[in-house]
C-alpha positions as CSV (number, residue, x, y, z in Angstrom):
1,M,26.1,23.8,0.1
2,Q,25.1,25.6,-3.1
3,Q,23.3,28.9,-2.4
4,T,20.7,30.1,-4.9
5,S,19.1,33.4,-5.3
6,Y,16.1,34.4,-7.5
7,S,16.0,37.1,-10.2
8,T,13.4,38.4,-12.4
9,Q,15.2,38.1,-15.7
10,S,13.5,37.1,-18.9
11,W,14.2,33.7,-20.3
12,S,14.3,31.9,-23.6
13,S,14.1,28.3,-24.8
14,P,17.5,26.6,-24.8
15,A,19.0,26.4,-28.2
16,S,20.4,22.9,-27.6
17,L,16.9,21.4,-27.4
18,S,14.5,21.4,-30.3
19,T,11.4,22.1,-28.1
20,P,8.9,24.9,-28.6
21,S,9.2,28.2,-26.7
22,A,6.6,29.2,-24.1
23,T,4.4,30.8,-26.8
24,D,4.6,27.6,-28.9
25,S,3.9,25.6,-25.8
26,A,0.6,27.3,-25.3
27,A,-0.3,26.5,-28.9
28,H,0.2,22.9,-28.2
29,L,-2.1,22.7,-25.2
30,S,-5.1,21.7,-27.4
31,G,-3.2,18.6,-28.4
32,L,-2.6,17.7,-24.8
33,Q,-6.3,17.8,-23.7
34,Q,-7.6,14.6,-25.3
35,T,-10.0,13.1,-22.8
36,F,-11.6,9.7,-22.9
37,E,-15.0,8.7,-21.5
38,Q,-14.8,4.9,-21.6
39,I,-12.3,2.2,-21.1
40,P,-11.8,0.4,-24.4
41,R,-12.6,-3.3,-24.5
42,T,-10.5,-4.0,-27.6
43,R,-6.8,-3.2,-28.2
44,P,-6.6,0.4,-29.5
45,D,-4.6,1.4,-32.5
46,T,-1.3,2.8,-31.2
47,P,1.2,2.9,-34.0
48,L,3.7,5.2,-32.4
49,L,3.7,3.3,-29.1
50,D,4.0,0.0,-30.8
51,A,7.4,1.2,-32.2
52,I,8.8,1.9,-28.8
53,D,10.6,-1.2,-27.4
54,A,13.1,0.7,-25.3
55,P,13.7,4.3,-24.1
56,L,16.3,4.8,-26.8
57,D,13.5,4.6,-29.4
58,L,12.1,7.8,-28.0
59,K,15.1,9.9,-29.0
60,A,14.1,10.0,-32.7
61,L,10.7,11.4,-32.1
62,T,9.7,15.1,-32.5
63,T,7.9,17.0,-29.8
64,D,4.7,16.7,-31.7
65,Q,5.2,13.0,-31.9
66,L,5.8,12.8,-28.2
67,I,2.5,14.6,-27.6
68,T,0.8,12.0,-29.8
69,L,2.6,9.2,-28.0
70,A,1.2,10.5,-24.7
71,D,-2.3,10.2,-26.0
72,E,-1.6,6.7,-27.4
73,L,0.0,5.6,-24.1
74,R,-2.9,6.9,-22.1
75,L,-5.4,5.0,-24.3
76,F,-3.3,1.9,-24.0
77,L,-3.2,2.1,-20.2
78,L,-6.9,2.5,-20.1
79,Y,-7.3,-0.7,-22.2
80,S,-4.7,-2.6,-20.1
81,A,-6.3,-1.6,-16.8
82,G,-9.6,-2.8,-18.1
83,Q,-8.0,-6.2,-18.9
84,S,-6.0,-6.7,-15.7
85,G,-7.2,-4.2,-13.1
86,G,-4.7,-2.4,-10.9
87,H,-3.5,1.1,-10.0
88,F,-5.2,3.5,-12.3
89,G,-5.4,7.2,-11.6
90,A,-1.8,7.8,-10.6
91,N,-0.5,6.1,-13.8
92,L,-2.7,8.3,-16.1
93,G,-1.4,11.4,-14.3
94,V,2.3,10.9,-15.0
95,I,2.3,9.9,-18.7
96,E,3.8,13.2,-20.0
97,L,6.4,13.1,-17.2
98,T,7.4,9.5,-17.8
99,I,7.9,10.2,-21.6
100,A,9.9,13.3,-20.8
101,L,12.2,11.6,-18.4
102,H,12.9,8.7,-20.7
103,Y,13.4,11.1,-23.6
104,L,15.9,13.3,-21.8
105,L,17.8,10.7,-19.7
106,D,19.9,7.7,-20.7
107,A,18.3,4.9,-18.9
108,P,19.3,2.5,-17.5
109,N,22.7,4.2,-17.1
110,D,20.9,7.2,-15.7
111,Q,18.8,6.1,-12.7
112,I,15.0,6.8,-12.4
113,I,13.5,5.9,-9.0
114,W,9.7,5.8,-8.6
115,D,8.3,6.4,-5.2
116,V,5.8,3.8,-4.1
117,G,5.4,2.6,-7.7
118,H,1.6,3.2,-8.1
119,Q,2.5,5.4,-11.1
120,A,5.1,3.2,-12.8
121,Y,2.9,1.4,-15.4
122,A,3.8,3.9,-18.2
123,H,7.5,3.4,-17.3
124,K,7.0,-0.4,-17.7
125,V,5.4,0.1,-21.1
126,L,8.3,2.3,-22.4
127,T,11.0,-0.1,-21.1
128,G,10.2,-3.2,-23.1
129,R,7.2,-4.6,-21.2
130,R,4.3,-3.2,-23.3
131,D,3.1,-6.6,-24.5
132,K,3.3,-8.1,-21.0
133,L,1.3,-5.3,-19.3
134,G,-1.9,-7.3,-19.5
135,S,-0.3,-9.9,-17.2
136,I,0.4,-7.3,-14.4
137,R,-0.6,-8.4,-10.9
138,S,-1.4,-11.9,-12.1
139,K,0.6,-15.0,-11.1
140,E,3.9,-15.1,-13.0
141,G,3.1,-11.9,-14.7
142,L,4.5,-8.4,-14.2
143,T,4.6,-7.1,-10.7
144,A,2.4,-4.2,-9.6
145,F,5.4,-2.2,-8.6
146,P,9.0,-1.6,-9.9
147,E,11.1,-4.7,-9.1
148,R,14.8,-5.0,-9.7
149,A,14.6,-8.6,-10.8
150,E,12.0,-7.8,-13.4
151,S,13.9,-5.2,-15.5
152,I,17.2,-3.4,-15.6
153,Y,15.2,-0.2,-15.9
154,D,13.7,-0.8,-12.4
155,T,16.5,0.7,-10.5
156,F,15.0,0.2,-7.0
157,G,12.2,-2.0,-5.7
158,V,9.4,-0.1,-4.1
159,G,5.9,-0.6,-2.7
160,H,6.0,1.6,0.5
161,S,6.0,5.3,0.2
162,S,8.6,8.0,0.9
163,T,11.7,6.0,0.0
164,S,12.8,7.4,-3.3
165,I,14.9,10.3,-2.2
166,S,16.8,8.2,0.3
167,A,17.5,5.5,-2.4
168,G,18.3,8.1,-5.0
169,L,20.7,9.8,-2.6
170,G,22.4,6.5,-1.9
171,M,22.8,6.0,-5.7
172,S,24.1,9.5,-6.2
173,L,26.7,9.3,-3.5
174,A,27.9,5.8,-4.7
175,L,28.2,7.1,-8.3
176,R,30.1,10.2,-7.1
177,Y,32.5,7.9,-5.1
178,Q,33.1,5.8,-8.2
179,G,33.6,8.8,-10.5
180,R,30.6,7.9,-12.6
181,P,28.7,11.0,-13.8
182,Q,25.2,9.6,-14.3
183,T,22.0,11.5,-13.5
184,V,19.8,10.3,-10.7
185,A,16.1,11.3,-10.8
186,C,13.6,10.6,-8.1
187,V,9.8,10.9,-8.8
188,I,7.8,11.5,-5.6
189,G,4.2,12.4,-5.1
190,D,2.9,15.1,-2.7
191,G,1.3,12.4,-0.6
192,A,4.6,10.5,-0.2
193,M,6.4,13.7,0.5
194,T,4.6,13.9,3.8
195,G,6.5,10.8,5.0
196,G,9.3,11.5,7.4
197,M,11.9,9.6,5.4
198,A,11.5,12.0,2.5
199,F,12.5,15.0,4.7
200,E,15.3,13.0,6.4
201,A,16.7,12.3,2.9
202,M,16.3,15.9,1.7
203,N,18.2,17.1,4.8
204,D,21.0,14.7,4.1
205,A,21.1,15.5,0.4
206,A,21.6,19.2,1.1
207,Q,24.3,18.3,3.7
208,Q,26.1,16.1,1.1
209,D,25.6,18.7,-1.7
210,A,24.6,15.6,-3.8
211,D,23.8,15.9,-7.5
212,L,20.2,14.7,-7.3
213,L,17.1,15.6,-9.3
214,V,13.8,15.3,-7.4
215,V,10.6,15.7,-9.3
216,L,7.7,16.5,-7.0
217,N,4.6,15.2,-8.8
218,D,1.9,17.2,-7.0
219,N,-1.7,16.2,-7.7
220,D,-3.1,17.0,-4.2
221,M,-3.6,13.3,-3.7
222,S,-2.0,10.2,-2.2
223,I,-4.7,7.6,-2.2
224,S,-7.0,10.1,-0.6
225,C,-6.8,13.9,-0.8
226,S,-3.5,15.2,0.6
227,I,-3.7,17.0,3.9
228,G,-1.7,18.9,6.4
229,G,0.8,21.8,6.5
230,F,2.9,20.5,3.6
231,S,-0.2,20.3,1.3
232,R,-1.2,23.8,2.3
233,H,2.3,25.1,1.6
234,S,2.3,23.3,-1.8
235,A,-1.1,24.8,-2.7
236,M,-0.1,28.3,-1.8
237,L,2.9,28.1,-4.1
238,W,0.5,27.4,-6.9
239,E,-2.0,30.0,-5.8
240,S,0.6,32.8,-5.7
241,G,0.3,33.2,-9.4
242,Y,4.0,33.1,-9.9
243,Q,6.6,30.4,-10.4
244,V,10.4,30.0,-10.0
245,D,11.4,29.4,-13.6
246,I,14.8,28.2,-14.8
247,S,17.0,30.3,-17.0
248,D,19.1,29.1,-19.9
249,E,22.0,29.1,-17.5
250,G,20.1,27.0,-15.0
251,E,19.5,29.9,-12.6
252,P,16.2,30.3,-10.8
253,L,14.2,33.4,-11.6
254,I,10.7,34.5,-10.6
255,R,8.1,35.3,-13.3
256,R,4.3,35.4,-13.5
257,R,3.1,31.9,-14.2
258,P,1.4,31.2,-17.5
259,D,-2.3,30.6,-17.4
260,M,-3.0,27.0,-16.5
261,R,-6.1,25.0,-15.6
262,A,-7.7,26.0,-12.3
263,Y,-7.4,23.5,-9.5
264,D,-10.4,24.5,-7.6
265,R,-10.0,21.9,-4.9
266,R,-6.8,23.6,-3.8
267,K,-8.6,26.8,-2.8
268,R,-9.5,25.3,0.6
269,H,-5.8,25.5,1.5
270,S,-5.4,29.3,1.2
271,E,-8.6,30.6,2.8
272,Q,-7.7,33.3,5.3
273,R,-4.0,32.8,4.7
274,N,-1.5,35.1,3.2
275,V,0.2,33.6,0.1
276,P,4.0,33.3,0.9
277,Q,6.7,34.7,-1.2
278,L,8.2,32.0,-3.4
279,E,11.7,32.7,-2.2
280,D,10.5,31.5,1.3
281,N,9.5,28.0,0.0
282,L,10.3,25.0,2.1
283,F,12.6,23.3,-0.4
284,K,14.9,26.3,-0.7
285,A,15.0,26.6,3.1
286,I,16.2,22.9,3.4
287,G,18.9,23.5,0.8
288,F,17.5,22.5,-2.6
289,T,17.4,24.6,-5.7
290,Y,13.7,24.9,-6.4
291,F,12.0,25.3,-9.7
292,G,8.2,25.4,-10.1
293,P,5.4,25.0,-10.1
294,F,4.9,23.9,-13.7
295,D,2.1,22.2,-15.6
296,G,3.0,18.5,-15.6
297,H,0.9,17.8,-18.7
298,D,2.5,20.4,-20.9
299,M,5.1,18.2,-22.8
300,P,7.1,21.1,-24.3
301,E,7.4,22.8,-21.0
302,L,8.4,19.6,-19.2
303,L,11.1,19.0,-21.8
304,R,12.4,22.5,-21.5
305,V,12.5,22.6,-17.7
306,L,13.9,19.1,-17.1
307,S,16.6,19.4,-19.8
308,L,17.9,22.4,-17.9
309,A,17.3,21.2,-14.4
310,K,19.3,18.0,-14.9
311,Q,22.4,20.1,-15.6
312,V,22.2,22.1,-12.4
313,S,24.7,20.8,-9.8
314,G,23.7,20.0,-6.3
315,P,20.2,18.9,-5.0
316,V,17.4,20.2,-7.3
317,L,13.7,19.9,-6.9
318,V,11.3,20.5,-9.9
319,H,7.7,21.0,-8.7
320,I,5.0,20.0,-11.2
321,Y,1.2,19.9,-11.0
322,T,-0.7,17.0,-12.5
323,T,-4.2,15.7,-12.5
324,K,-4.7,12.2,-11.0
325,G,-6.7,10.2,-13.6
326,K,-5.7,12.7,-16.3
327,G,-7.4,12.0,-19.7
328,F,-10.1,9.8,-18.3
329,A,-13.1,11.9,-17.4
330,P,-14.6,9.6,-14.6
331,A,-11.2,9.4,-12.9
332,E,-10.6,13.1,-13.1
333,A,-14.0,13.6,-11.4
334,D,-13.4,10.9,-8.8
335,P,-9.6,10.4,-8.2
336,V,-10.2,8.6,-4.9
337,G,-12.6,6.0,-6.4
338,Y,-10.3,5.5,-9.4
339,H,-7.0,5.1,-7.4
340,A,-7.2,1.5,-8.5
341,I,-9.8,-0.5,-10.4
342,S,-10.9,-4.1,-10.9
343,K,-10.7,-5.7,-14.3
344,L,-13.8,-5.2,-16.5
345,P,-16.3,-8.0,-16.2
346,V,-16.8,-10.3,-19.2
347,E,-19.7,-9.1,-21.2
348,E,-22.5,-11.6,-21.1
349,V,-24.0,-12.7,-24.5
350,A,-27.2,-14.3,-23.1
351,K,-29.4,-13.3,-20.2
352,T,-29.1,-15.4,-17.1
353,D,-31.9,-17.4,-15.7
354,S,-34.4,-15.0,-14.0
355,K,-34.8,-17.4,-11.0
356,K,-31.1,-17.3,-10.4
357,D,-31.1,-13.6,-10.7
358,N,-33.9,-13.3,-8.1
359,A,-32.1,-15.7,-5.8
360,A,-28.9,-13.7,-6.1
361,D,-30.7,-10.5,-5.3
362,T,-31.9,-11.9,-2.0
363,M,-28.5,-12.9,-0.8
364,V,-26.8,-10.6,1.8
365,P,-23.3,-9.7,0.5
366,A,-20.5,-10.5,2.8
367,L,-18.9,-7.5,4.5
368,K,-15.3,-6.5,4.0
369,Y,-13.4,-6.6,7.2
370,S,-12.6,-2.9,6.8
371,Q,-16.4,-2.3,6.8
372,V,-16.7,-4.3,10.0
373,F,-14.1,-2.2,11.6
374,G,-15.8,1.0,10.4
375,Q,-19.1,-0.2,11.9
376,F,-17.5,-1.0,15.2
377,L,-15.8,2.3,15.3
378,C,-19.0,4.3,14.8
379,D,-21.0,2.1,17.2
380,K,-18.4,2.4,19.9
381,A,-17.9,6.1,19.5
382,A,-21.6,6.7,19.9
383,E,-21.5,5.2,23.4
384,D,-17.9,6.2,24.5
385,D,-16.8,9.8,24.0
386,K,-13.2,8.8,24.9
387,L,-12.7,7.0,21.6
388,L,-10.4,8.8,19.2
389,A,-9.4,7.3,15.8
390,I,-6.1,7.7,13.9
391,T,-5.1,6.7,10.4
392,P,-1.9,7.3,8.4
393,A,-3.6,8.4,5.1
394,M,-5.9,5.4,4.8
395,E,-9.3,6.8,5.6
396,E,-11.0,5.0,2.7
397,G,-9.0,1.8,2.8
398,S,-9.5,1.3,6.5
399,G,-13.2,1.8,6.3
400,M,-13.3,5.1,8.3
401,I,-15.3,7.4,5.9
402,D,-18.5,7.2,8.0
403,F,-16.6,7.7,11.3
404,A,-14.9,10.8,9.8
405,R,-18.2,12.2,8.7
406,H,-20.1,11.6,12.0
407,F,-17.2,12.3,14.4
408,P,-14.9,14.8,12.6
409,E,-13.5,16.2,15.8
410,R,-12.4,12.7,16.9
411,F,-10.9,11.6,13.5
412,F,-7.1,12.2,12.9
413,D,-5.6,11.5,9.5
414,V,-1.9,12.2,9.9
415,A,-0.9,11.7,6.3
416,I,1.7,9.1,5.3
417,A,3.4,9.1,8.7
418,E,3.1,5.7,10.4
419,Q,5.7,6.5,13.1
420,H,4.0,9.7,14.0
421,A,0.6,7.9,14.1
422,V,1.8,5.4,16.7
423,T,3.4,8.0,19.0
424,L,0.5,10.4,18.6
425,A,-1.7,7.6,19.9
426,G,0.6,7.1,22.8
427,G,0.5,10.8,23.7
428,M,-3.3,10.8,23.5
429,A,-3.5,7.8,25.8
430,T,-1.5,9.6,28.5
431,Q,-4.4,12.1,28.8
432,G,-7.2,9.7,29.6
433,V,-8.7,9.1,26.1
434,K,-8.7,5.8,24.2
435,P,-7.1,6.0,20.8
436,V,-7.6,3.4,18.1
437,V,-4.9,3.3,15.4
438,A,-6.2,1.8,12.1
439,I,-3.2,0.7,10.0
440,Y,-2.3,-1.9,7.5
441,S,-0.1,-4.7,8.7
442,T,2.6,-4.0,6.1
443,F,2.7,-0.3,7.2
444,L,2.8,-1.0,10.9
445,Q,6.3,-2.4,10.3
446,R,7.3,1.2,9.7
447,G,6.2,2.3,13.2
448,Y,7.7,-0.7,15.1
449,D,10.2,1.3,17.2
450,Q,7.4,3.6,18.3
451,L,5.1,0.7,19.1
452,I,7.7,-0.7,21.4
453,H,9.1,2.5,23.1
454,D,6.2,4.9,22.9
455,V,3.2,2.6,23.6
456,A,4.0,-0.9,24.9
457,L,7.0,0.0,27.2
458,Q,4.7,2.5,28.9
459,D,1.8,0.1,28.9
460,L,-0.5,2.7,27.3
461,D,-4.1,2.1,26.4
462,V,-3.9,2.0,22.6
463,T,-5.8,-0.4,20.3
464,F,-4.3,-1.3,17.0
465,A,-6.7,-2.3,14.3
466,I,-4.4,-4.2,11.9
467,D,-5.9,-4.5,8.4
468,R,-4.6,-6.5,5.4
469,A,-3.1,-9.1,7.7
470,G,-2.0,-12.2,5.8
471,L,-1.5,-12.6,2.0
472,V,-2.9,-9.7,-0.1
473,G,-3.0,-11.1,-3.6
474,E,-2.1,-9.0,-6.5
475,D,-0.2,-6.4,-4.6
476,G,2.4,-9.0,-3.8
477,A,5.2,-9.3,-1.3
478,T,5.6,-5.5,-0.7
479,H,2.1,-5.3,0.8
480,A,1.8,-8.8,2.4
481,G,0.9,-8.6,6.1
482,V,2.7,-11.8,7.2
483,F,5.2,-10.6,9.8
484,D,3.0,-8.9,12.4
485,L,2.5,-11.8,14.8
486,A,6.2,-12.4,15.0
487,F,7.1,-8.8,15.7
488,L,4.2,-8.1,18.0
489,R,4.1,-11.2,20.2
490,C,7.7,-10.7,21.4
491,V,6.8,-7.2,22.8
492,P,5.8,-7.2,26.5
493,N,2.4,-5.8,27.4
494,M,0.9,-6.6,24.0
495,L,-2.3,-8.6,23.5
496,I,-3.0,-10.0,20.0
497,A,-6.3,-11.3,18.8
498,T,-7.1,-13.1,15.5
499,P,-10.8,-13.3,14.6
500,K,-12.1,-16.1,12.5
501,D,-14.9,-14.1,10.8
502,E,-16.7,-10.8,10.7
503,N,-18.8,-11.3,13.8
504,E,-15.8,-12.4,15.9
505,C,-13.8,-9.4,14.5
506,Y,-16.5,-7.0,15.7
507,H,-16.5,-8.5,19.2
508,L,-12.7,-8.9,19.5
509,L,-12.3,-5.2,18.5
510,N,-14.6,-4.4,21.4
511,T,-12.8,-6.7,23.7
512,C,-9.4,-5.2,23.0
513,Y,-10.8,-1.7,23.1
514,E,-12.3,-2.3,26.6
515,Y,-9.0,-3.8,27.8
516,Q,-6.8,-1.3,29.7
517,G,-3.5,-1.6,27.8
518,S,-1.8,-2.2,24.5
519,T,-3.8,-4.5,22.2
520,A,-4.0,-5.5,18.5
521,V,-6.6,-7.1,16.4
522,R,-5.4,-8.5,13.0
523,Y,-7.8,-9.2,10.2
524,P,-7.4,-9.8,6.5
525,R,-8.0,-8.0,3.3
526,G,-11.3,-8.4,1.5
527,T,-14.6,-10.0,2.5
528,G,-15.3,-12.5,5.2
529,T,-17.4,-15.6,5.3
530,G,-20.8,-13.9,5.5
531,A,-21.2,-14.2,9.2
532,M,-23.9,-11.9,10.6
533,I,-22.8,-9.4,13.3
534,S,-24.7,-9.7,16.5
535,R,-25.2,-6.6,18.5
536,P,-24.6,-5.2,21.1
537,A,-20.8,-5.7,21.2
538,Q,-19.6,-8.4,23.6
539,S,-16.3,-8.7,25.5
540,Y,-14.7,-12.1,25.2
541,K,-12.6,-13.6,27.9
542,V,-9.0,-12.6,27.1
543,G,-6.8,-15.6,26.1
544,Q,-9.7,-18.1,25.8
545,A,-9.9,-20.4,22.8
546,V,-13.0,-22.2,21.5
547,V,-13.3,-25.8,20.4
548,E,-15.3,-25.4,17.1
549,S,-15.9,-29.0,16.3
550,V,-14.9,-32.6,17.1
551,L,-15.0,-34.9,14.1
552,G,-14.3,-38.6,13.7
553,Q,-14.7,-41.6,16.1
554,A,-13.9,-41.0,19.8
555,N,-12.1,-44.3,20.0
556,A,-9.9,-43.6,16.9
557,P,-6.2,-44.5,17.6
558,K,-5.0,-41.1,16.5
559,K,-6.3,-37.8,18.0
560,L,-5.4,-34.6,16.2
561,A,-5.7,-31.2,17.7
562,L,-5.9,-28.7,14.8
563,L,-5.1,-25.3,16.4
564,A,-6.2,-22.6,13.9
565,F,-5.7,-18.9,14.1
566,G,-7.9,-16.2,12.5
567,T,-9.4,-16.9,9.1
568,M,-7.6,-20.3,8.9
569,V,-10.4,-21.7,11.2
570,A,-12.6,-22.1,8.1
571,T,-9.8,-23.9,6.3
572,A,-9.2,-26.1,9.3
573,E,-12.9,-27.1,9.4
574,Q,-12.9,-28.1,5.8
575,A,-9.6,-30.0,6.2
576,A,-10.9,-31.9,9.2
577,Q,-14.1,-32.9,7.3
578,T,-11.9,-34.3,4.5
579,L,-9.7,-36.2,6.9
580,T,-12.6,-37.8,8.7
581,S,-14.7,-38.6,5.6
582,D,-15.3,-42.1,4.5
583,D,-13.3,-41.5,1.4
584,V,-10.1,-40.7,3.2
585,K,-10.4,-43.1,6.2
586,S,-7.5,-41.6,8.1
587,D,-8.6,-43.4,11.2
588,C,-8.3,-40.3,13.4
589,Q,-10.4,-38.0,15.5
590,V,-9.9,-34.3,14.8
591,Q,-10.6,-31.4,17.2
592,V,-10.7,-28.0,15.4
593,V,-9.8,-25.3,17.9
594,N,-10.3,-21.6,17.2
595,M,-7.4,-20.2,19.1
596,R,-8.7,-16.7,18.8
597,W,-5.7,-15.3,20.7
598,V,-2.0,-15.4,19.9
599,K,-1.1,-13.6,23.0
600,P,-2.0,-14.8,25.6
601,L,-2.4,-18.3,24.4
602,D,-5.1,-20.5,26.0
603,T,-2.6,-22.7,27.8
604,N,-5.4,-24.3,30.0
605,L,-7.0,-25.7,26.8
606,L,-3.6,-26.9,25.6
607,E,-3.1,-28.8,28.8
608,T,-6.6,-30.2,28.6
609,L,-6.0,-31.5,25.1
610,L,-2.8,-33.2,26.2
611,E,-4.5,-34.8,29.2
612,Q,-7.3,-36.1,26.9
613,G,-4.6,-38.1,25.0
614,V,-4.0,-36.0,21.9
615,T,-1.4,-37.7,19.8
616,H,-0.8,-35.1,17.1
617,I,-0.9,-31.3,17.2
618,A,-0.9,-29.0,14.1
619,T,-1.0,-25.2,14.1
620,L,-2.5,-23.4,11.2
621,E,-1.9,-19.6,10.4
622,E,-1.8,-17.2,7.5
623,H,1.6,-15.9,8.7
624,M,5.2,-16.8,8.4
625,I,5.9,-20.0,10.2
626,M,9.1,-18.6,11.7
627,G,8.2,-16.6,14.8
628,G,4.4,-16.9,14.2
629,A,1.6,-18.3,16.3
630,G,2.7,-21.9,15.8
631,S,6.1,-20.9,17.3
632,A,4.3,-19.5,20.3
633,V,2.6,-22.9,20.8
634,N,5.9,-24.7,20.4
635,E,7.6,-22.4,23.0
636,Y,4.9,-23.1,25.5
637,L,4.8,-26.9,25.0
638,L,8.6,-27.2,25.1
639,N,9.3,-24.8,28.0
640,A,6.3,-24.6,30.2
641,S,3.8,-27.4,29.7
642,P,3.6,-30.0,32.5
643,A,1.7,-32.5,30.4
644,F,3.8,-32.3,27.3
645,A,6.9,-33.9,28.9
646,T,5.0,-37.1,29.4
647,S,2.6,-37.2,26.4
648,R,5.0,-36.0,23.7
649,P,2.6,-35.7,20.7
650,A,3.9,-35.2,17.2
651,I,3.8,-31.5,16.2
652,C,3.8,-29.6,12.9
653,N,3.4,-25.9,12.1
654,I,1.5,-25.0,8.9
655,G,1.9,-21.5,7.6
656,I,3.9,-19.4,5.1
657,P,7.4,-20.8,4.4
658,D,10.6,-18.8,4.7
659,R,10.4,-16.9,1.4
660,F,8.6,-13.9,-0.1
661,I,5.4,-15.0,-1.8
662,A,5.0,-13.8,-5.4
663,H,1.9,-11.8,-6.5
664,G,-1.2,-13.6,-7.8
665,S,-4.7,-14.0,-6.6
666,Q,-5.1,-14.7,-2.9
667,A,-6.3,-18.2,-3.8
668,E,-3.1,-18.8,-5.9
669,Q,-0.9,-17.5,-3.1
670,L,-2.6,-19.7,-0.5
671,A,-2.1,-22.7,-2.8
672,D,1.5,-21.8,-3.4
673,C,2.1,-21.9,0.4
674,G,0.1,-25.1,0.9
675,L,-2.5,-23.1,2.8
676,D,-5.5,-24.1,0.7
677,V,-7.6,-27.0,1.9
678,S,-5.9,-29.6,-0.2
679,G,-2.5,-28.4,0.8
680,V,-3.4,-28.4,4.4
681,V,-4.8,-31.9,4.1
682,I,-1.6,-33.2,2.6
683,Q,0.5,-31.8,5.4
684,L,-1.9,-33.2,8.0
685,Q,-1.8,-36.6,6.4
686,Q,2.0,-36.5,6.6
687,L,1.8,-35.5,10.3
688,L,-0.6,-38.3,11.0
689,S,1.8,-40.8,9.4
690,E,4.3,-40.0,12.0
691,K,4.3,-42.0,15.2
692,A,3.7,-39.8,18.3
């Protein structure tokens, strides 16, 4: 392993690179401070940017032109975000870094890996996708994250955090084995650096003495403000007033840091703490050569530092500070609120009818499911002092802001550490409290081993509130919550509830919380149907389904039981109405069943339906067909049902097919899977055409 020591030598700008010295760099700062107040509605004039079709085009630009390019790119991203919506603040914060990396490296031969990918829009623009950026997150448009199938410059597909150093290390070791001397650079945020995978990879990179350049983009934010010991350590490195600079020979040396903008929000980290010596920093202790912190918006300084750092052998970490939302004043003031934005509404030419306006004003807006969870959490905590709540860095997204404010001593944000969040809850449960883990479905996948071994195996009293279950629209396949039923229902001691609307979500959360054991409630992204929440909270009977409606003639020759799970109950109701309407004349009776529970299933109701002469059974879920709720019904009917052996109804499972679903609106994704009303009706008509 390479050993490094710090000196206090003076330094000068490398002669091989035509970039300004530190003095010149300060003179350029005024050109780096252009700040915009509004998102432009018309395409801005960006002549330099328009001439960049590939990273190679950057090589001919001077440093002054690169600074101008940064302003043009920032303005273009503002315009594009207004047209398409999407991730916002993180992209504005890495513009100078993105330009510098593509200017200095030889992509795609050199490999650039973006952690998570929230910040890769500028990368997409500079790698030939400028004119397509307006299509981002829309069906058949650009993806919201780097994706290998989209561009040769997207070296690794991402969407979940803390993976870049592991992937980059794998690339570096493979290149070394093949004798290919390419540079591998990983860009990781301070929020993503809190994930355990990042430290596992850093430990291994030091062990392998791999040639790997890691750029820590530190903006004191993930989606929310970064927290924890690592964030404090990072802040104290900044507040020391010094930096580990890089000499012309690539050696680390300590010097007083040039004056940079004050990051007042970081002061909370160092109150009543001694600022550590830079030579004791965490990265050097692990085995990395550390340089930083540097101003990540100072283009000349970035060029100087990165041009030298990429030539240093072994694992190297360059620590830069940036501002999330840089260059857009509202986003700089509210980086959490501007993590992502919706597209700008179309400007109305004429005023709408006043009666319609008044009617709209009186309507009660539907709640988001995350808001329902937040209300339940606060209501339950007010009456039960055993309730503790845990989130892996998703306080805002999971609807926990009010809970954190009213019950701060009972709120635990563990940063981006899903595995730790699950085992932490298990440990809490052994001491007589009742932890609730709020987690997105796609992120619970990362804590699966802990869910099995540290919670379910010990039958501990932990409630999982699983948000973003099902298809999630524009975020695409990386964030879809379509595997949780399959990986949860095979685990002993787990209960799984699937509410049909906001009210049922509230009461099923209460039911699972009151249950003594391991439970999960899965609910979707976005708003519900507008169902009013009745209080106080009820406890439903575990494993009991509800027949929502019976449509059609009782003497119809075909009797269909439509077993719907979760939000598909509403779709099932509409499909049943279509099937039994006079226009369709399908000659069937349809019972719509809100199954409410995936585990345990209401087997008593299934037996009753069979005894009543059901000729056809269809299951309906917003989840993968393979291993999902429909599979659970099949398993019971084929292996345990006394009535099924004699009745033998025709069966079909309706859900998400065996493929990853491309990004688009949620409605487009549902239609793609045949899970919209018309798609469900077509599949049910095909089922009814089969003889039982």
